[in-house]
ZAFIDREN-24290 format. One record per residue (C-alpha): x, y, z; residue in three letters; residue number from 1. Coordinates in Angstrom, 1 decimal. Layout:
       u       v       w   aa    i
       X       Y       Z  ala  NUM
...
//
This chain:
       u       v       w   aa    i
   -16.1    19.2    -3.2  met    1
   -17.7    16.5    -5.2  arg    2
   -15.3    13.6    -5.0  ile    3
   -15.6    10.4    -7.1  leu    4
   -13.8     7.4    -5.6  val    5
   -13.4     4.5    -8.0  leu    6
   -13.6     1.9    -5.4  gly    7
   -14.5     2.8    -1.8  gly    8
   -15.3    -0.4    -0.1  ser    9
   -11.8    -1.8     0.7  val   10
    -8.8    -0.5     2.6  phe   11
    -7.2     2.6     0.9  leu   12
   -10.1     3.7    -1.3  ser   13
   -12.5     3.2     1.5  arg   14
   -10.3     5.3     3.8  glu   15
   -10.2     8.1     1.2  val   16
   -14.0     8.1     1.2  ala   17
   -14.2     8.1     5.0  val   18
   -11.8    11.0     5.3  gln   19
   -13.4    12.9     2.5  ser   20
   -16.8    12.6     4.2  leu   21
   -15.4    13.6     7.5  ala   22
   -14.3    16.9     5.9  arg   23
   -17.7    17.6     4.6  gly   24
   -17.2    16.6     1.0  his   25
   -19.8    14.9    -1.2  thr   26
   -18.6    11.4    -2.0  val   27
   -19.6     8.9    -4.6  thr   28
   -18.1     5.4    -4.5  cys   29
   -18.3     3.6    -7.9  ala   30
   -17.7    -0.1    -7.3  cys   31
   -19.3    -3.4    -7.1  arg   32
   -19.9    -2.9    -3.4  gly   33
   -19.1    -6.6    -2.6  thr   34
   -15.6    -6.1    -1.2  gly   35
   -16.8    -4.6     2.1  gly   36
   -19.2    -2.1     3.6  glu   37
   -19.2     1.4     2.1  leu   38
   -18.8     4.3     4.5  pro   39
   -22.0     5.8     5.8  ala   40
   -22.9     8.9     3.9  gly   41
   -21.3     7.9     0.6  ala   42
   -23.5     7.5    -2.5  glu   43
   -23.0     4.1    -4.2  his   44
   -23.0     3.8    -8.0  val   45
   -22.7     0.1    -8.9  val   46
   -19.8    -0.4   -11.2  leu   47
   -18.0    -3.6   -12.1  asp   48
   -14.9    -2.7   -14.0  arg   49
   -14.5    -6.3   -15.3  leu   50
   -17.9    -6.1   -16.9  val   51
   -18.6    -2.4   -17.5  asp   52
   -15.9    -1.9   -20.2  thr   53
   -17.8     0.5   -22.5  asp   54
   -17.0     4.0   -21.4  pro   55
   -20.1     5.4   -23.1  ser   56
   -22.6     3.1   -21.6  ala   57
   -24.1     1.9   -18.3  gly   58
   -22.7     3.4   -15.1  pro   59
   -20.0     5.2   -17.0  trp   60
   -22.6     7.2   -18.9  ala   61
   -24.3     8.1   -15.6  glu   62
   -21.1     9.2   -14.1  leu   63
   -20.1    11.2   -17.1  ala   64
   -23.3    13.3   -17.0  glu   65
   -22.3    14.6   -13.6  arg   66
   -19.7    17.2   -12.5  ser   67
   -16.7    16.1   -10.4  trp   68
   -14.1    18.2    -8.6  asp   69
   -11.8    15.2    -8.1  ala   70
   -11.5    11.6    -9.0  val   71
    -9.4     9.1    -7.0  val   72
    -8.4     5.8    -8.6  asp   73
    -6.4     3.0    -7.1  val   74
    -6.7     0.5   -10.0  ala   75
    -3.9    -1.8   -11.2  arg   76
    -5.3    -2.7   -14.6  thr   77
    -4.4    -0.3   -17.5  pro   78
    -7.6    -0.9   -19.5  ser   79
    -9.7     0.0   -16.4  trp   80
    -7.8     3.3   -16.0  val   81
    -8.1     4.1   -19.7  arg   82
   -11.9     3.4   -19.7  thr   83
   -12.4     5.7   -16.7  ala   84
   -10.3     8.5   -18.3  leu   85
   -12.2     8.2   -21.5  phe   86
   -15.6     8.1   -19.8  ala   87
   -14.9    11.2   -17.7  leu   88
   -12.9    13.1   -20.3  ala   89
   -15.6    15.9   -20.4  gly   90
   -14.9    16.7   -16.7  asn   91
   -12.2    19.0   -15.5  asp   92
   -11.8    17.0   -12.4  ala   93
    -8.5    16.8   -10.6  his   94
    -7.3    13.2   -11.1  trp   95
    -5.5    11.3    -8.3  val   96
    -4.0     8.0    -9.2  phe   97
    -2.4     5.7    -6.7  val   98
     0.6     3.9    -8.2  ser   99
     3.4     2.0    -6.5  ser  100
     7.1     2.0    -5.9  val  101
     7.0    -1.3    -7.8  ser  102
     6.9     0.8   -10.9  ala  103
    10.6     1.4   -10.6  tyr  104
    13.0    -0.7   -12.7  ala  105
    16.0    -0.4   -10.3  asp  106
    15.4    -0.5    -6.6  leu  107
    18.9    -1.5    -5.6  ser  108
    20.0     1.9    -4.5  val  109
    18.7     3.4    -1.2  pro  110
    17.5     6.9    -1.1  gly  111
    16.2     7.1    -4.7  gly  112
    13.6     9.5    -5.8  ser  113
    11.1    10.0    -8.6  thr  114
    13.6    12.1   -10.5  thr  115
    16.6     9.7   -10.5  asp  116
    15.1     6.2   -10.5  thr  117
    14.1     4.7   -13.9  pro  118
    10.7     3.1   -14.2  val  119
     9.8    -0.2   -15.9  leu  120
     8.6    -0.5   -19.4  glu  121
     4.9     0.1   -19.5  pro  122
     2.7    -3.0   -20.0  ala  123
     1.3    -3.7   -23.4  glu  124
    -2.3    -4.5   -22.6  gly  125
    -3.2    -5.9   -19.2  asp  126
    -0.5    -8.1   -17.8  met  127
    -1.3   -11.0   -15.5  asp  128
     0.3   -10.2   -12.2  asp  129
     0.9   -13.9   -11.5  arg  130
     2.8   -14.5   -14.7  ala  131
     5.8   -12.1   -14.2  asp  132
     7.4   -10.6   -11.2  ala  133
     7.5    -7.2   -12.9  thr  134
     3.9    -7.4   -14.2  ala  135
     2.3    -5.4   -11.4  tyr  136
     4.8    -2.6   -11.7  gly  137
     4.6    -2.5   -15.5  arg  138
     0.8    -2.3   -15.3  asn  139
     1.1     0.6   -12.9  lys  140
     3.5     2.4   -15.3  val  141
     1.0     2.0   -18.1  ala  142
    -1.7     3.4   -15.8  cys  143
     0.5     6.3   -14.9  glu  144
     1.1     7.1   -18.6  glu  145
    -2.6     7.0   -19.4  ala  146
    -3.3     9.4   -16.6  val  147
    -0.6    11.9   -17.6  arg  148
    -1.7    11.7   -21.2  ser  149
    -5.4    12.4   -20.4  ala  150
    -5.1    14.9   -17.6  thr  151
    -1.8    16.7   -18.1  gly  152
    -1.4    19.2   -15.2  ala  153
    -4.6    18.0   -13.5  arg  154
    -3.0    14.7   -12.5  gly  155
    -1.3    13.5    -9.4  leu  156
     0.6    10.2    -9.3  ile  157
     1.2     8.8    -5.8  ala  158
     3.7     5.9    -5.9  arg  159
     2.9     4.3    -2.6  ala  160
     5.2     2.2    -0.6  gly  161
     4.0    -0.6     1.7  leu  162
     0.6     0.5     3.0  ile  163
    -0.3    -0.8     6.5  val  164
    -2.8    -0.4     9.2  gly  165
    -6.2    -1.7    10.3  pro  166
    -8.1    -3.7     7.7  his  167
    -5.0    -4.5     5.7  asp  168
    -5.8    -7.7     3.8  arg  169
    -2.2    -8.5     2.9  ser  170
    -1.3    -9.6     6.5  gly  171
     2.3    -8.3     6.1  arg  172
     2.8    -5.7     8.7  phe  173
     0.0    -7.1    10.7  thr  174
     2.3   -10.1    11.4  tyr  175
     4.5    -8.0    13.7  trp  176
     2.0    -6.6    16.1  pro  177
     0.3   -10.0    16.3  ala  178
     3.6   -11.8    16.8  arg  179
     5.0    -9.5    19.5  leu  180
     1.7    -9.5    21.3  ala  181
     1.8   -13.3    21.5  arg  182
     5.0   -13.2    23.5  gly  183
     7.9   -15.7    23.7  gly  184
    11.2   -15.6    21.7  pro  185
    10.6   -13.6    18.5  val  186
    12.5   -14.5    15.4  leu  187
    13.9   -11.4    13.6  val  188
    16.2   -11.2    10.5  pro  189
    19.5    -9.5    10.9  glu  190
    20.9    -6.9    10.6  pro  191
    19.1    -4.6    13.0  pro  192
    20.1    -1.6    10.9  val  193
    18.4    -2.7     7.6  asp  194
    15.8    -0.1     6.5  pro  195
    12.1    -0.5     6.8  val  196
     9.6     1.9     5.3  gln  197
     5.8     1.7     5.6  val  198
     2.9     4.2     5.6  ile  199
    -0.3     4.1     7.6  asp  200
    -3.3     3.9     5.3  val  201
    -5.0     6.7     7.2  arg  202
    -2.0     9.0     6.7  asp  203
    -1.8     8.2     3.0  leu  204
    -5.6     8.7     2.5  ala  205
    -5.5    12.0     4.4  gly  206
    -2.8    13.3     2.2  trp  207
    -4.6    12.2    -1.0  leu  208
    -7.7    14.1     0.2  val  209
    -5.4    17.1     0.8  asp  210
    -4.1    16.9    -2.8  thr  211
    -7.7    16.9    -4.0  cys  212
    -8.5    20.0    -2.0  glu  213
    -5.3    21.7    -3.0  gly  214
    -5.3    20.5    -6.6  gln  215
    -1.7    19.2    -6.1  val  216
    -0.2    17.7    -9.3  ser  217
     3.0    15.9   -10.1  gly  218
     4.6    12.5    -9.2  thr  219
     5.5    11.6    -5.6  phe  220
     6.9     8.7    -3.7  asp  221
     4.1     8.4    -1.1  ala  222
     6.1     6.6     1.6  cys  223
     6.5     6.9     5.3  gly  224
     9.8     7.7     7.1  pro  225
    12.7     5.3     6.9  val  226
    13.3     3.3    10.1  leu  227
    15.8     0.6    10.9  thr  228
    14.4    -2.9    11.6  arg  229
    15.4    -2.4    15.2  gln  230
    13.4     0.8    15.4  gln  231
    10.4    -0.9    13.7  met  232
    10.4    -3.6    16.3  ile  233
    10.8    -1.2    19.2  glu  234
     7.9     1.0    17.8  glu  235
     5.6    -2.1    17.3  val  236
     6.5    -3.4    20.8  ala  237
     5.7     0.0    22.3  ala  238
     2.4     0.0    20.5  gly  239
     1.3    -3.4    21.7  val  240
     2.7    -2.9    25.2  gly  241
     5.4    -5.6    25.4  val  242
     9.1    -5.9    25.9  arg  243
    10.0    -8.7    23.5  pro  244
    12.7   -11.3    23.6  glu  245
    14.3   -11.0    20.2  leu  246
    16.3   -13.7    18.4  val  247
    18.3   -12.2    15.6  trp  248
    19.0   -14.6    12.8  ala  249
    21.5   -14.6     9.9  asp  250
    19.6   -14.3     6.6  pro  251
    21.7   -17.2     5.2  ala  252
    20.5   -19.4     8.0  glu  253
    16.9   -18.3     7.4  leu  254
    17.2   -19.1     3.8  glu  255
    18.6   -22.5     4.7  arg  256
    15.6   -23.2     6.8  leu  257
    13.2   -22.0     4.1  asp  258
    12.1   -18.8     5.8  val  259
    11.0   -16.5     3.0  arg  260
    11.1   -12.7     2.8  pro  261
     8.5   -10.0     2.3  trp  262
     5.1   -11.9     2.3  ala  263
     3.3   -15.2     1.9  gly  264
     3.4   -18.6     3.6  pro  265
     6.4   -19.3     5.8  arg  266
     7.7   -15.7     5.6  ser  267
     9.0   -13.0     7.9  leu  268
     6.9   -10.2     6.4  pro  269
     8.3    -6.8     5.5  val  270
    11.9    -8.3     5.5  trp  271
    13.8    -7.6     2.3  leu  272
    17.2    -9.1     2.1  pro  273
    19.9    -6.6     0.8  pro  274
    20.7    -6.5    -2.9  gly  275
    18.3    -5.7    -5.7  glu  276
    15.5    -4.6    -3.4  his  277
    17.7    -2.4    -1.0  ser  278
    16.0     0.8    -2.2  gly  279
    12.4    -0.5    -2.0  met  280
    12.4     0.2     1.7  ala  281
    14.4     3.4     1.5  his  282
    12.8     6.0    -0.8  arg  283
    13.5     9.7    -0.5  asp  284
    10.4    11.3     1.0  thr  285
    11.6    14.9     1.0  ser  286
     9.3    15.9    -1.9  ala  287
     6.2    14.3    -0.5  val  288
     6.9    15.8     3.0  thr  289
     7.2    19.2     1.4  thr  290
     3.9    18.5    -0.3  ala  291
     2.2    18.1     3.0  gly  292
     2.3    14.4     3.9  leu  293
     2.4    13.9     7.7  arg  294
     2.7    10.5     9.3  thr  295
     1.8     9.2    12.8  arg  296
     4.3     7.2    14.9  pro  297
     4.5     3.5    14.0  leu  298
     3.6     2.7    17.6  ser  299
     0.2     4.2    17.0  glu  300
    -0.3     2.1    13.9  thr  301
     0.7    -1.0    15.7  ala  302
    -1.6    -0.2    18.6  arg  303
    -4.6     0.2    16.3  asp  304
    -3.7    -2.9    14.3  val  305
    -3.5    -5.2    17.3  ile  306
    -6.9    -3.8    18.5  ala  307
    -8.4    -4.6    15.1  trp  308
    -6.9    -8.1    15.1  val  309
    -8.4    -8.8    18.5  arg  310
   -11.8    -7.5    17.5  gln  311
   -12.1    -9.0    14.0  asp  312
   -11.9   -12.8    13.7  pro  313
   -11.4   -12.4     9.9  asp  314
    -8.3   -10.2    10.3  ala  315
    -5.5   -11.5     8.1  val  316
    -2.2   -12.2     9.8  val  317
     0.5   -13.4     7.4  gly  318
     3.9   -14.9     7.9  gly  319
     5.3   -17.8     9.8  leu  320
     2.8   -19.8    11.9  thr  321
     3.7   -20.2    15.6  ala  322
     4.6   -23.8    14.9  glu  323
     6.9   -22.9    12.0  glu  324
     8.6   -20.2    14.0  glu  325
     9.2   -22.6    16.9  ala  326
    10.7   -25.2    14.6  glu  327
    13.1   -22.6    13.1  val  328
    14.1   -21.3    16.5  leu  329
    14.8   -24.9    17.6  his  330
    16.9   -25.5    14.5  glu  331
    18.9   -22.3    15.0  leu  332
    19.5   -23.2    18.6  gln  333
    20.6   -26.7    17.6  arg  334
    23.0   -25.4    14.9  ala  335
    24.4   -22.8    17.3  gly  336
    25.2   -25.5    19.8  gly  337
    27.3   -27.7    17.5  arg  338
//
């Protein structure tokens, strides 16, 4: 197959290119090429989607003259997706677009699926992700609509959950293998039964290549299996080879001590307090499993993540610093002794 990856130098798009090449496909990566090293064997067409906005000129014209069996796009900007669709409209390529579960308008109910969960209103134009908490999801919905309109039955929409694994630049899941490997008392948010749902980038990429080969169409929640937080910690601990000392903390106490959920500074990553986000870490994966998605044990992901962290001095590890966690643990101990 001749596969065009719009991207190819960073994380998921790069892994799609890597796995496509490993299966013997001809791969072209259209990107700036400044985000990271492209996989060996891939052709590079220099494309800057911020600058190359005319679908009839420059690299787009070059790409349009060629024949593609599949196109994979991970963009989050509606105008970028529309430009690509317009430029390559003369091709009958199978189109794979990676969206996000952030496209959903209501993530309060666990176990939701693509058929019973409403999506956000599509963005009008390109929304600034920093200006509105729903902007990222609305942009993705607008991208999805453009893909469906242009490709019809040739399109696959993969609404990914939290993508994790080696070379993850978000530092979210990476926090946990790095933290458990460091040893000492580990701060963990209660309750142990809260759901956690992540997908290894290599498993997602492999399935996306499968869908190119099989011309699979439709809309899927591309998420891993649902685990409890206790199971997640146990899997990560097994992967990094430790038996951790866990300190379970009441979310109300964590909030009082300015410990934040999900991601960013002073956070316990991947933690989502119950409420409006209860369904974000508990999507129904029966359809995507039937469509062939297979996932590795989380312990294997954790093992490979900690190996990457130890080898790469630039690996991003998010969440609480060691000093911040020690302060929070001290405050929790002090409050418990009153």
